[in-house]
Phi, psi and omega in degrees: 000109188268123182244150168250126176254119178249100188210126184273346174279106189299317181296316180293318178301319179295317177297317177300313183298317179294314182296317181289324178296323179293340179261011172101004180268150171258121189244141167241144184237136169228156185246015187221138184296315181297322178292323177298319178296313180299314179298318182295319180293318184278333188254164179255100182246145174291326179196165177236129172261116193237123173282162179267315184269095186233153174293149174070325180199124183285167184297326178300314181293320177302311181296315181299317180297316179305313184289324178296329180270006178077020176266117186248029172303129181301133182240124174253118178278127178238116190205160176279346177289152183211167176108165185297324182295319179293318178297315181300313182294322179297318179293320180297328179282353179099012177292153182265334182202167188214125180226129183268144173279145353288155186227165175263134176298326178299315179293316182299311182292324178295318180290323178296317180296323179295319180295319182291325176298324179288328172081187183274065183249120178295131179281150183297141180292335182218131177254139186210132171217127181057232182263010179265131173234142178215127169268112187290344180274318183265348185068011177287128184224149176216155175229109187069232179266356185263136174282143180241118181277122183238147168284170180300317182290320178299317180296322180293320178293315177299318179301320178301315179294319183292317182297326187263001177299138009266017181287168178268135182252128180272166174298323178297319177302314182291316177301316183296315185283323188266319184252343183093145185303320189256023184285343179070030182267136176297135185291350175295338179298332178297316178301320180299312183289327176295323176299316180299315181296316180299319181297318182287322179292322179294319180295331178280353182075031183292141174270001179252131186239157172268110187264137173279127173255103193305129177076001182236299182171226188219154174207158176272135180228129180263132177250021181288000000 
């Protein structure tokens, strides 16, 4: 499994390369954003580990250019920046995952393997069920004629429900897709975000609801 690491901190890049190599990955390292973009376009990588604060071109721009050019190599953003706004911008640029420094190698390798299993598959530009529409990259969402303002996590939870429609989605499914398998998050957080989504969809007058399937999970149901 061949990886490209784009990280300008030489010591950290070396540590990453050694740690990932010990877990079975073959790693190449560059320390510059423009060079990382060129290597990703020219080379065949299973995934890219991409820092945000890079010389010549930041990680957001690198990721955005790749997606604009139709390159769907899985990208995991690794950065000292944190918070919903940074996560939101990374997702809007087309990144597949986001991990803040300091990080656990166990979590990093687990997330990389999950991305690689999913492969170089372009995600749909628009997800739609009933009167709900969501662009998973920009987080722009609407219900009927009304725009629905979502946080990054709310958009990710809604995207999980939309992608798996008409199937039932479990709490484990949502935790795995939105927070990561090894994030150590209490599953009650799913209920909190579903409440937020229901409140916003109801305020928009949506005819599509998040239905509880007792003892199983959740699904979107349209009453239009």
